[in-house]
C-alpha positions, 0 to 999 in steps of 0.5 A: 830184813831190818838191820837196825836190830841189835840181836838177830839171827844173822849178824852182818858186818859191813867191813870198813878198810883200815887206814894204812899209814902213808909210809906203808902204802905201796904207791908211796913206797914205789914213788919213793924208791923210784926217786932213790933210783933216779937221784941216788943210783944212776948205775944201779942200786942194791936192795941194801942201799934201797933199804938204807935210804928208804929207812933214812927217809922215815924220820929226821933223826934217821936222815941225820944218821945216814948223812953223818955216815956218808959224810964222816964215814962213821962205822957206828951206823946201825940203823939198817932195818929190812922193811917188808914194805920196801921189798913188796914195793920192789916186787910190785915195781918189777911186775909193773915194769917200772924197775929192772933187776940187772944181772949183777943184782942191782935195780934200775928204773925201766923206761916206764919207771923213767916216765913215772919219775918225770911226773913226780919231778914236775910236781913240786908238791909231790914228795918235796921233803924226800926230793930235797934230801935225796938231791943233797944225798946225791951219790954219796952213799956208794955201794963201796961204802955199804960193803965196807959197813957190812964188812965192819959189822961182820968183823965186829960181830965175830969179835963180840962172840 
């Protein structure tokens, strides 16, 4: 059958994959979250913290907002979006044995995840801007600060109703 005809009895589509933006690719998100766990959460990391830091890495403006929150304690930090790509990456990372979830709900790098992060850290061309920001952020965003922020939101929301 000659496939050059415009109209035929059969229409054949050769599906081409759509380009997925890098920040939604599962491999990028897993690498990004692994960096967060390595550089910003030695004792474990909540899903909220992963979401906040991953969100901050999206744009320079978001990085500045998180930086202001951790350094100046401003309670007007409202840029927490629950990105489904982060949730999916966490599930994949657990399934691949890169992350473990502790009994207290916090996530940590598993042995396989630590080996993975060594490869990323050795190559200066991989995730270079993310590494730089996460090194600066260090452990400044604590689970306690996140708890204070969510408590502030709850009370503010009640006052507005």
